[in-house]
VMD Tcl script that draws the C-alpha trace (Angstrom):
set ca {
  {2.38 12.31 20.75}
  {5.99 13.47 20.92}
  {8.30 11.52 23.26}
  {11.54 12.97 24.66}
  {14.03 11.84 27.30}
  {16.01 13.40 30.11}
  {19.66 14.47 29.82}
  {20.88 11.48 31.88}
  {19.07 9.02 29.68}
  {20.47 10.72 26.61}
  {24.03 10.28 27.87}
  {23.40 6.58 28.47}
  {22.04 6.19 25.01}
  {24.98 8.03 23.49}
  {27.27 5.39 24.97}
  {25.12 2.64 23.51}
  {25.17 4.30 20.12}
  {28.97 4.41 20.15}
  {29.00 0.68 20.86}
  {26.47 0.11 18.11}
  {28.63 1.94 15.58}
  {31.60 -0.24 16.55}
  {29.54 -3.31 15.75}
  {29.19 -4.49 19.38}
  {25.49 -3.88 19.73}
  {22.70 -2.84 17.46}
  {19.51 -1.20 18.60}
  {16.32 -1.61 16.62}
  {13.67 1.00 16.15}
  {10.23 0.16 17.52}
  {7.54 -0.43 14.94}
  {5.70 2.77 15.75}
  {8.70 5.06 15.19}
  {10.68 5.94 12.12}
  {13.96 7.75 11.67}
  {14.18 10.19 8.79}
  {17.89 10.78 8.32}
  {19.03 12.88 11.29}
  {15.61 14.49 11.69}
  {13.09 12.00 13.01}
  {9.63 12.31 14.43}
  {7.12 9.97 16.01}
  {3.37 10.38 15.94}
  {0.36 8.65 17.38}
  {-2.05 7.90 14.57}
  {-5.05 8.33 16.86}
  {-4.73 12.05 16.27}
  {-4.71 11.46 12.50}
  {-7.95 9.56 12.38}
  {-9.74 10.51 9.16}
  {-7.45 13.48 8.67}
  {-7.76 14.77 5.07}
  {-4.49 14.85 3.20}
  {-3.98 16.47 -0.18}
  {-3.30 13.91 -2.88}
  {-0.63 16.04 -4.57}
  {1.75 15.33 -1.64}
  {1.43 18.83 -0.25}
  {2.49 17.66 3.19}
  {5.41 15.75 1.73}
  {4.50 12.27 2.99}
  {6.02 9.96 0.40}
  {5.39 6.61 2.00}
  {3.10 5.04 4.58}
  {4.90 2.18 6.33}
  {2.40 -0.45 7.40}
  {3.57 -3.45 9.40}
  {1.62 -6.71 9.02}
  {0.56 -6.48 12.65}
  {-0.80 -2.96 12.32}
  {-4.47 -2.97 11.24}
  {-4.39 0.12 9.07}
  {-6.88 0.87 6.33}
  {-6.01 3.48 3.73}
  {-8.99 4.76 1.84}
  {-8.87 6.86 -1.31}
  {-11.75 9.05 -2.33}
  {-11.21 10.11 -5.94}
  {-14.22 12.45 -5.98}
  {-13.01 14.56 -3.07}
  {-9.36 14.23 -4.08}
  {-8.40 13.33 -0.53}
  {-7.04 10.50 1.53}
  {-8.61 9.35 4.77}
  {-6.40 7.52 7.23}
  {-8.45 5.30 9.50}
  {-6.99 3.31 12.37}
  {-8.14 2.22 15.79}
  {-5.43 2.98 18.29}
  {-2.21 1.53 16.92}
  {0.46 4.13 16.15}
  {1.48 4.56 12.53}
  {4.88 5.68 11.29}
  {5.46 8.06 8.43}
  {8.71 8.58 6.59}
  {9.78 11.20 4.09}
  {12.84 13.10 3.05}
  {10.67 16.18 3.26}
  {8.80 17.36 6.34}
  {5.29 18.70 5.64}
  {6.13 19.71 2.10}
  {9.43 21.44 3.00}
  {12.82 20.00 2.07}
  {14.72 19.22 5.23}
  {18.17 20.80 5.58}
  {21.11 18.49 5.96}
  {24.63 19.15 7.16}
  {27.35 16.91 8.48}
  {28.39 19.45 11.11}
  {24.95 20.09 12.57}
  {24.59 19.12 16.24}
  {22.67 15.99 17.15}
  {21.08 14.78 20.31}
  {19.76 11.30 20.82}
  {16.48 10.87 22.61}
  {14.73 7.88 23.98}
  {11.16 7.10 22.92}
  {8.44 5.69 25.07}
  {9.77 2.17 24.58}
  {13.41 3.02 25.40}
  {14.72 2.98 21.83}
  {16.79 5.63 20.17}
  {15.42 8.18 17.77}
  {17.08 11.13 16.12}
  {16.67 14.73 17.16}
  {13.35 16.29 16.14}
  {13.10 18.10 12.83}
  {12.11 21.74 12.45}
  {8.96 22.83 14.22}
  {6.60 25.77 14.00}
  {5.33 28.12 16.71}
  {2.15 26.06 17.28}
  {4.05 23.16 18.83}
  {7.26 24.92 19.86}
  {5.79 25.88 23.23}
  {4.57 22.39 24.04}
  {8.00 20.80 23.67}
  {10.28 23.62 24.83}
  {10.30 22.33 28.41}
  {11.53 18.91 27.33}
  {14.19 19.65 24.79}
  {17.78 20.58 25.36}
  {19.20 24.03 24.72}
  {21.21 22.52 21.92}
  {18.03 21.26 20.25}
  {16.41 24.68 20.64}
  {19.35 26.39 19.01}
  {19.28 23.99 16.10}
  {15.52 24.36 15.69}
  {15.56 28.16 15.80}
  {18.41 28.40 13.32}
  {16.76 26.06 10.83}
  {13.21 27.35 11.20}
  {14.31 30.52 9.47}
  {15.42 28.48 6.46}
  {11.97 27.02 5.91}
  {9.48 28.51 3.50}
  {6.57 27.75 5.77}
  {3.06 28.16 4.44}
  {0.60 28.08 7.31}
  {-2.19 28.81 4.84}
  {-1.77 25.29 3.57}
  {-4.58 23.50 5.40}
  {-2.92 20.09 5.26}
  {0.24 21.32 6.94}
  {-1.64 23.26 9.60}
  {-3.99 20.35 10.29}
  {-1.12 17.89 10.54}
  {0.87 20.00 12.98}
  {-2.04 20.70 15.26}
  {-3.92 17.46 14.64}
  {-4.39 16.62 18.30}
  {-5.76 20.04 19.06}
  {-8.17 19.95 16.12}
  {-9.39 16.39 16.68}
  {-10.16 16.86 20.37}
  {-13.69 17.62 21.47}
  {-14.76 20.97 20.05}
  {-11.91 21.02 17.51}
  {-12.37 21.81 13.84}
  {-11.84 18.13 12.89}
  {-13.58 16.49 15.86}
  {-16.72 15.32 14.02}
  {-17.46 14.04 10.53}
  {-19.60 17.11 9.84}
  {-16.80 19.49 10.84}
  {-14.28 17.52 8.82}
  {-16.53 17.75 5.79}
  {-16.93 21.49 6.28}
  {-13.18 21.86 6.67}
  {-12.48 19.97 3.45}
  {-15.06 21.94 1.48}
  {-13.47 25.19 2.59}
  {-9.86 24.19 2.03}
  {-9.94 21.63 -0.77}
  {-10.77 22.49 -4.36}
  {-13.76 20.15 -4.34}
  {-16.51 20.39 -6.94}
  {-19.70 19.55 -5.10}
  {-22.51 17.69 -6.91}
  {-25.75 19.63 -7.26}
  {-29.18 18.04 -6.88}
  {-31.92 19.19 -9.27}
  {-35.65 18.55 -9.08}
  {-37.38 17.14 -12.15}
  {-40.95 17.13 -13.37}
  {-41.85 15.05 -10.33}
  {-40.90 16.59 -6.99}
  {-39.80 13.27 -5.49}
  {-37.43 12.44 -8.34}
  {-34.14 14.28 -8.64}
  {-31.04 14.41 -10.79}
  {-27.54 14.75 -9.34}
  {-25.20 16.79 -11.52}
  {-21.48 17.50 -11.13}
  {-20.93 20.90 -12.86}
  {-18.75 20.19 -15.86}
  {-17.50 23.77 -16.20}
  {-16.17 23.79 -12.64}
  {-14.55 20.40 -13.20}
  {-12.87 21.64 -16.37}
  {-11.67 24.74 -14.55}
  {-10.11 22.60 -11.82}
  {-8.47 20.25 -14.33}
  {-7.11 22.95 -16.63}
  {-5.44 24.71 -13.72}
  {-3.21 21.66 -13.31}
  {0.01 22.18 -15.25}
  {0.30 18.62 -16.56}
  {-3.24 18.65 -17.98}
  {-3.07 22.18 -19.36}
  {0.14 21.22 -21.14}
  {-1.70 18.41 -22.96}
  {-4.46 20.79 -24.03}
  {-1.97 23.32 -25.36}
  {0.20 20.79 -27.18}
  {-1.09 19.33 -30.45}
  {0.60 16.26 -31.91}
  {-0.24 15.89 -35.60}
  {2.71 13.74 -36.66}
  {0.75 10.74 -37.91}
  {0.31 9.19 -41.33}
  {-3.15 7.70 -41.52}
  {-5.62 7.46 -38.64}
  {-4.05 7.43 -35.17}
  {-6.49 9.50 -33.10}
  {-9.77 11.39 -33.24}
  {-7.91 14.34 -34.80}
  {-7.40 12.31 -37.97}
  {-11.11 11.59 -38.41}
  {-13.61 13.57 -40.46}
  {-15.73 14.21 -37.35}
  {-12.95 16.39 -35.96}
  {-11.72 17.89 -39.23}
  {-15.20 19.04 -40.23}
  {-15.95 20.56 -36.81}
  {-15.68 24.33 -37.28}
  {-15.16 25.11 -33.59}
  {-12.46 22.52 -32.91}
  {-10.42 23.28 -36.02}
  {-10.37 27.08 -35.87}
  {-7.29 28.88 -34.59}
  {-6.61 28.88 -30.86}
  {-6.83 26.30 -28.12}
  {-9.96 24.17 -28.01}
  {-11.43 21.49 -25.73}
  {-12.84 18.26 -27.17}
  {-15.06 16.14 -24.93}
  {-16.24 12.56 -25.20}
  {-19.50 11.65 -23.41}
  {-20.82 8.26 -22.37}
  {-24.27 7.22 -21.18}
  {-25.35 3.88 -19.76}
  {-27.78 2.22 -17.37}
  {-26.56 -0.17 -14.69}
  {-27.82 -2.07 -11.66}
  {-26.47 -1.52 -8.17}
  {-26.10 -4.22 -5.49}
  {-27.12 -6.99 -7.95}
  {-30.84 -7.08 -7.02}
  {-32.98 -10.14 -7.72}
  {-36.60 -10.78 -8.61}
  {-39.05 -7.86 -8.69}
  {-36.40 -5.46 -7.40}
  {-34.15 -6.05 -10.39}
  {-35.08 -2.84 -12.24}
  {-36.39 -0.83 -9.32}
  {-33.07 0.83 -8.49}
  {-31.52 0.85 -11.95}
  {-29.36 3.94 -12.42}
  {-28.60 6.05 -15.48}
  {-25.12 7.61 -15.47}
  {-23.37 10.06 -17.78}
  {-19.58 10.28 -17.79}
  {-17.17 12.44 -19.74}
  {-13.49 12.46 -20.65}
  {-11.15 15.19 -21.87}
  {-10.04 14.04 -25.32}
  {-7.11 16.46 -25.43}
  {-5.29 13.99 -23.18}
  {-3.45 11.25 -25.06}
  {-5.44 8.05 -25.49}
  {-2.94 6.03 -23.43}
  {-3.76 8.26 -20.44}
  {-7.50 8.47 -21.17}
  {-7.78 4.73 -20.56}
  {-7.17 5.35 -16.85}
  {-10.37 5.39 -14.78}
  {-9.07 8.51 -13.02}
  {-9.35 10.37 -16.34}
  {-13.07 9.57 -16.60}
  {-15.31 12.01 -14.73}
  {-18.90 11.67 -13.54}
  {-21.26 14.26 -15.02}
  {-24.78 13.22 -14.09}
  {-26.69 10.45 -12.36}
  {-30.35 9.63 -11.80}
  {-32.73 6.68 -11.68}
  {-33.79 5.11 -14.96}
  {-37.43 5.60 -13.94}
  {-36.78 9.34 -13.84}
  {-35.58 9.24 -17.46}
  {-38.65 7.28 -18.54}
  {-41.08 9.65 -16.85}
  {-39.38 12.99 -17.56}
  {-37.38 12.32 -20.72}
  {-33.75 12.94 -21.61}
  {-34.28 16.64 -22.36}
  {-35.28 17.46 -18.80}
  {-32.85 15.07 -17.14}
  {-29.86 16.37 -19.12}
  {-30.90 20.04 -18.89}
  {-28.17 21.20 -16.43}
  {-25.48 19.39 -18.42}
  {-26.69 20.82 -21.72}
  {-26.72 24.33 -20.28}
  {-23.05 24.06 -19.37}
  {-22.15 22.50 -22.72}
  {-23.85 25.34 -24.60}
  {-21.92 27.81 -22.45}
  {-18.70 25.91 -23.22}
  {-19.34 26.28 -26.95}
  {-20.17 29.98 -26.81}
  {-18.06 31.42 -23.97}
  {-15.73 28.62 -22.91}
  {-14.16 27.98 -19.51}
  {-11.82 30.51 -17.94}
  {-8.28 29.30 -17.23}
  {-6.44 31.40 -14.67}
  {-2.99 30.30 -15.82}
  {-3.72 31.54 -19.34}
  {-5.71 34.58 -18.33}
  {-8.30 33.73 -20.98}
  {-11.10 31.29 -21.80}
  {-10.94 28.11 -23.87}
  {-13.99 27.04 -25.85}
  {-14.92 23.49 -26.67}
  {-17.67 21.06 -27.58}
  {-18.71 17.41 -27.54}
  {-16.98 15.40 -30.24}
  {-18.84 12.12 -29.78}
  {-21.23 10.22 -27.55}
  {-20.27 6.64 -26.65}
  {-23.00 4.16 -25.69}
  {-24.29 0.69 -26.42}
  {-26.74 0.42 -29.30}
  {-29.87 0.59 -27.16}
  {-28.75 3.68 -25.23}
  {-27.46 5.36 -28.40}
  {-30.75 4.86 -30.26}
  {-32.76 5.95 -27.22}
  {-30.84 9.20 -26.66}
  {-30.40 10.01 -30.36}
  {-34.12 9.66 -31.02}
  {-34.01 6.53 -33.22}
  {-36.25 3.49 -32.90}
  {-35.19 1.36 -29.94}
  {-36.63 -1.83 -31.41}
  {-34.13 -3.69 -33.58}
  {-36.85 -5.75 -35.25}
  {-38.49 -2.69 -36.82}
  {-38.09 -1.63 -40.43}
  {-35.11 0.71 -39.93}
  {-32.51 -0.80 -37.60}
  {-29.44 1.36 -38.23}
  {-28.54 4.85 -37.02}
  {-25.93 5.22 -39.77}
  {-28.05 4.32 -42.81}
  {-31.61 3.50 -43.92}
  {-31.17 -0.30 -43.89}
  {-33.96 -2.67 -42.89}
  {-33.59 -6.04 -41.19}
  {-34.55 -7.94 -44.35}
  {-32.23 -5.96 -46.63}
  {-29.11 -6.66 -44.57}
  {-29.46 -10.42 -45.22}
  {-28.43 -10.15 -48.87}
  {-26.72 -6.77 -49.21}
  {-23.40 -5.46 -47.94}
  {-22.67 -1.92 -46.85}
  {-19.59 -1.80 -49.09}
  {-21.79 -2.42 -52.14}
  {-23.33 1.04 -51.77}
  {-26.83 -0.41 -51.62}
  {-27.81 1.44 -48.43}
  {-28.41 5.19 -48.37}
  {-26.48 6.86 -45.56}
  {-28.27 9.24 -43.23}
  {-27.35 12.92 -43.59}
  {-27.69 15.90 -41.28}
  {-30.29 17.70 -43.39}
  {-32.31 14.56 -44.13}
  {-32.40 13.64 -40.46}
  {-33.73 17.08 -39.51}
  {-36.46 16.64 -42.09}
  {-37.37 13.20 -40.75}
  {-37.60 14.53 -37.18}
  {-39.88 17.36 -38.31}
  {-42.15 15.03 -40.29}
  {-42.40 12.56 -37.39}
  {-43.47 15.40 -35.08}
  {-46.28 16.22 -37.49}
  {-47.15 12.60 -38.25}
  {-46.03 10.02 -35.61}
  {-46.93 7.13 -37.97}
  {-43.84 7.94 -40.04}
  {-41.57 6.90 -37.15}
  {-41.50 3.28 -38.29}
  {-40.73 4.22 -41.88}
  {-37.83 6.54 -41.01}
  {-36.62 4.71 -37.92}
  {-36.83 8.03 -36.05}
  {-39.07 8.74 -33.08}
  {-37.99 12.26 -32.11}
  {-35.19 14.78 -31.71}
  {-31.98 14.32 -29.74}
  {-31.36 16.65 -26.76}
  {-27.73 17.02 -27.87}
  {-28.93 18.69 -31.08}
  {-29.17 21.87 -28.99}
  {-25.39 22.03 -29.31}
  {-24.37 23.99 -32.38}
  {-21.35 21.82 -33.17}
  {-22.77 18.34 -32.52}
  {-24.42 16.24 -35.24}
  {-26.65 13.31 -34.40}
  {-26.05 11.18 -37.51}
  {-22.27 11.04 -37.03}
  {-21.99 11.96 -33.36}
  {-22.80 8.55 -31.84}
  {-19.73 6.34 -32.12}
  {-19.90 2.57 -32.76}
  {-19.00 0.24 -29.91}
  {-16.69 -2.73 -30.48}
  {-17.51 -4.11 -27.03}
  {-21.21 -4.69 -27.65}
  {-21.04 -5.20 -31.44}
  {-18.20 -7.73 -31.48}
  {-16.97 -8.94 -28.09}
  {-20.42 -9.33 -26.51}
  {-22.37 -9.59 -29.77}
  {-21.19 -11.28 -32.96}
  {-18.36 -13.30 -31.36}
  {-20.41 -15.24 -28.74}
  {-23.19 -15.76 -31.33}
  {-20.93 -17.21 -34.01}
  {-18.72 -19.20 -31.63}
  {-21.89 -20.88 -30.39}
  {-22.99 -22.17 -33.80}
  {-19.44 -22.96 -34.92}
  {-18.50 -24.93 -31.79}
  {-21.79 -26.83 -31.96}
  {-21.09 -27.72 -35.59}
  {-17.50 -28.84 -34.88}
  {-18.69 -31.06 -32.01}
  {-21.32 -32.61 -34.29}
  {-18.54 -33.38 -36.78}
  {-16.83 -35.24 -33.88}
  {-13.55 -33.35 -34.13}
  {-13.64 -33.04 -30.34}
  {-16.14 -33.40 -27.52}
  {-17.75 -30.79 -25.33}
  {-15.73 -32.00 -22.33}
  {-12.49 -31.88 -24.33}
  {-13.14 -28.25 -25.21}
  {-13.88 -27.21 -21.64}
  {-10.89 -29.15 -20.37}
  {-8.68 -27.33 -22.90}
  {-10.07 -23.99 -21.69}
  {-9.44 -24.87 -18.04}
  {-5.94 -26.31 -18.44}
  {-4.51 -23.86 -20.98}
  {-1.35 -22.15 -19.61}
  {-2.59 -18.56 -19.54}
  {0.03 -15.87 -18.95}
  {0.14 -12.13 -18.22}
  {-3.24 -10.40 -18.73}
  {-4.79 -13.60 -20.06}
  {-4.74 -14.94 -16.49}
  {-6.99 -12.09 -15.41}
  {-9.23 -12.44 -18.47}
  {-9.26 -16.24 -18.48}
  {-12.41 -17.45 -20.30}
  {-14.98 -19.46 -18.41}
  {-15.97 -22.98 -19.49}
  {-18.67 -23.09 -22.16}
  {-22.10 -23.67 -20.53}
  {-24.04 -26.78 -21.50}
  {-26.98 -24.63 -22.55}
  {-24.99 -22.69 -25.17}
  {-26.73 -24.41 -28.10}
  {-30.24 -23.65 -26.84}
  {-29.37 -20.05 -25.96}
  {-27.51 -19.41 -29.19}
  {-24.56 -17.83 -27.38}
  {-21.60 -18.92 -25.27}
  {-22.10 -15.94 -22.93}
  {-19.06 -14.49 -21.17}
  {-17.95 -10.89 -20.93}
  {-15.98 -8.95 -23.51}
  {-12.51 -9.61 -22.10}
  {-13.13 -13.34 -21.74}
  {-14.52 -13.71 -25.27}
  {-11.59 -11.76 -26.69}
  {-9.13 -14.11 -24.96}
  {-11.06 -17.21 -26.02}
  {-11.25 -16.28 -29.70}
  {-7.57 -15.35 -29.81}
  {-6.36 -18.54 -28.11}
  {-8.91 -21.01 -29.48}
  {-6.65 -22.09 -32.39}
  {-3.97 -23.06 -29.85}
  {-6.50 -24.95 -27.72}
  {-8.27 -27.09 -30.32}
  {-6.70 -26.22 -33.68}
  {-4.81 -29.53 -33.84}
  {-8.10 -31.46 -33.90}
  {-9.51 -29.63 -36.94}
  {-8.66 -30.85 -40.46}
  {-7.26 -28.22 -42.80}
  {-9.81 -26.44 -44.97}
  {-12.82 -27.03 -42.73}
  {-15.39 -24.37 -43.64}
  {-16.69 -23.86 -40.10}
  {-13.18 -23.46 -38.73}
  {-12.44 -20.88 -41.45}
  {-15.35 -18.79 -40.14}
  {-13.72 -18.66 -36.69}
  {-10.28 -17.80 -38.08}
  {-11.67 -15.03 -40.28}
  {-13.68 -13.62 -37.37}
  {-10.46 -13.57 -35.33}
  {-8.77 -11.51 -38.07}
  {-11.69 -9.07 -38.15}
  {-11.44 -8.52 -34.40}
  {-7.69 -7.95 -34.46}
  {-8.06 -5.42 -37.28}
  {-10.97 -3.61 -35.63}
  {-9.01 -3.28 -32.36}
  {-5.99 -1.74 -34.08}
  {-4.84 1.64 -32.71}
  {-3.49 2.87 -36.05}
  {-4.90 2.64 -39.56}
  {-3.78 3.50 -43.06}
  {-5.89 3.51 -46.21}
  {-4.55 0.04 -46.99}
  {-5.46 -1.46 -43.60}
  {-8.96 0.03 -43.84}
  {-9.38 -1.59 -47.27}
  {-8.06 -4.87 -45.88}
  {-10.62 -4.74 -43.07}
  {-13.33 -4.22 -45.68}
  {-12.11 -7.27 -47.60}
  {-12.02 -9.39 -44.43}
  {-15.57 -8.37 -43.54}
  {-16.80 -9.41 -47.00}
  {-14.86 -12.68 -46.75}
  {-16.28 -13.40 -43.31}
  {-19.82 -12.75 -44.51}
  {-19.38 -15.13 -47.46}
  {-17.88 -17.88 -45.28}
  {-20.65 -17.56 -42.70}
  {-23.37 -17.74 -45.36}
  {-21.67 -20.73 -47.00}
  {-21.19 -22.69 -43.78}
  {-24.63 -21.84 -42.37}
  {-27.03 -21.03 -45.24}
  {-30.05 -20.72 -42.96}
  {-28.37 -18.43 -40.43}
  {-29.97 -14.98 -40.29}
  {-27.60 -12.09 -39.85}
  {-28.24 -9.89 -36.84}
  {-28.21 -6.08 -36.84}
  {-24.76 -6.17 -35.21}
  {-23.38 -7.94 -38.30}
  {-24.58 -4.97 -40.31}
  {-23.02 -2.48 -37.88}
  {-19.66 -4.24 -38.34}
  {-19.78 -3.54 -42.06}
  {-19.91 0.19 -41.31}
  {-16.60 0.02 -39.40}
  {-14.26 0.85 -42.34}
  {-16.10 4.10 -43.09}
  {-16.56 4.91 -39.38}
  {-12.80 4.64 -38.81}
  {-12.44 7.48 -41.31}
  {-14.98 9.46 -39.26}
  {-13.85 8.82 -35.66}
  {-10.32 7.50 -36.03}
  {-9.40 4.16 -34.36}
  {-12.59 2.70 -32.91}
  {-10.74 1.29 -29.89}
  {-10.46 4.92 -28.69}
  {-14.23 5.47 -28.65}
  {-15.55 2.17 -27.30}
  {-17.35 1.82 -23.98}
  {-15.09 -0.70 -22.22}
  {-13.22 1.76 -19.99}
  {-16.33 3.81 -19.27}
  {-18.13 0.72 -17.99}
  {-15.24 0.14 -15.61}
  {-16.29 3.35 -13.85}
  {-19.53 1.66 -12.73}
  {-17.55 -0.52 -10.33}
  {-17.23 2.31 -7.80}
  {-21.01 2.66 -7.50}
  {-21.76 -1.05 -7.68}
  {-19.54 -1.77 -4.69}
}
mol new
graphics top color blue
foreach p $ca { graphics top sphere $p radius 0.5 }
foreach p [lrange $ca 0 end-1] q [lrange $ca 1 end] { graphics top cylinder $p $q radius 0.2 }
display resetview
C-alpha cells in the first residue's frame, strides 16, 4: 500500500531533514521501506503473494532486501522460468535503479517533496506512475508531485503488454477476490498465457493406466534459440584447438554428415537413467522407481554445459512402464521430434529459417546403455562389451591395445540384430538381444553412439574395488592400522572443494564386500589425497602401493579436458602398466568388465573427445530436484 502525508507533516519533516544534513540528527528508514535515489516507493508484500516475476529482470527488480526478522521465502521454479514470492504478512522492500524495467530519470534540479510513511519516517517522492494507479493517489499528492509525475511519465517507454509490469502495478486489484491472480488456478492460467512456458504432455502407453510425461524438445529448442546469448553460441564455431578439446575434435562428430555439412547445425547429448524418489525401504524400494531422459545443447561451451540449468528434462515415466511396454513405445514422442529435427529442423524467428540437428551421443551407466542399445544386460554372459566382441574370460589375459579383440562395426551390428530376430538363441553369442530405438535416427549409430562413463567405470567402479584389496593388503603388512587410516581421513586438513567432497571413513566391512563404497566425488578426493595421508608409512618400492599410485595417474589422465596424440599414447602406456602391476601384486585377482572398458578409453577419446565432457556426473545432479 502507498503511504503519503499531509502538507503540514511534510513541512515538519523538511525541517528535520535540514537538521539531519547538518549532522544534528539522523533519521533511519523503517525496515519495510526503501529509498531508491530520489524516487522511492513502499509496498506491502501481501499483495505480491505468489506473484510471478519474469526471471530475465523484466520488471527491473535487481535486489530483494531481506532482513533477518522478516520470514521471507524466495522460491525459484526453473521449469516455469518464474519466481514466486511467498510471505505471510510482513512487508518486503524492493530496491532498484530501474522502476519496472524502465530506467528512472535523474536530475539535480528536479523538485522533491518529502513524505512521511506509516511509521513517521521520511521517504522520497514517488517515482513515475501509470494511469492505473494515478487516480488512486491523486487526492493525496501535492500539485508539485503531480507536475513532476506528468512531465516524467512522457519520458518513459511504458509497455503495458508486459504482464509482469502490469501485474506488479495492479497487484492488489488482481490478487483480491475475483481478480486474475486471486487463486492458484488463475495464477497458473495467467502464467501459461503470458510466460513462454513449454508445458509437459502426458501420453498413454500400451496400458491405459500407465503414462509417459514428455516435454516437447522442439518447443524447448525454439524457446532457447530465441535467446540471443544461446543463439550466439550456436552460430559461433570455435575450432582453434590442437588435439582433442571438445566433441568437435572427435571422429563421432567429424564423420557425421549432417553436423559437418555447411550451415548452422544443432548437436544434442542425451542421458537416460533410473532413480528412486523419497528413498523408499523394503518392498516399496522399486515400486516407484522412475526412468528419466535429459538432454543438453552441445553447441554451448562445455564450461557452461556443466551448469544444471543447461540440462533439460525430456521424458519421465515409471521403470515398470519401460519393462512392460519397452523403450520403443516409451520414447516414441521423443523420437518423433528427433526425426523431425534431422529432416526439417527447428524454426528460429531471429534467423528467419530453420536449423537442423541430431543426437551426437547418449550418456548412461553401463546397465542403462546396454539395455537401451539392445545389448545383453548381464555382464557375466559371453559378450560383455558394447565396443568389441570380448568375453569375460578373454579380458583376463588380453589387452585392448594388443588388437586381440574385434571391434563392433555398424554393418556387422545390423547383421547381428537381424540374425537374433530370426534366431533368439544367437543373442548370447553376439551379445545382442535386439535393436535400439535410436537407430530410427538417420545420423545416429549404436556402436559408437553410447559414450563411456568415467563416473561408473572408474570413480564408482575400479577405484573402490582396487582400493579395497590394496588397503587390506597394506594393513596386513602392518604399515598402518585400520584405525590409523580412518583417523588420517577424518583429521586431514581439507580445503576448498575437498571440504565438500570429504571422503567418509572406510567401513569395517570393506574386506568382505570387496569395495570401500563411497560416491564418485568422495573416492576421487580419497585417491588423490591418499599419498599425503598415509604415504609416509609405506616403504619405497612396495608393489601394492605402486598399484594405487598408477591408478591415481590413470584417473588424472582420463579426467583431462584436453588431449594430444602424445597424452593419449601416455594414457595407453599407463593402462598397460597398471594392468601389469595389478596382476603382479594380486595374481589371483580377476579383472572385472569395467577394467576392460578402461582399456578402450584411448581410442574412445579419439571418437568423442575428452571423456569428462560426456560423463554422467552432472546429469545425475539433475535428479536432486525430483528426489527432494
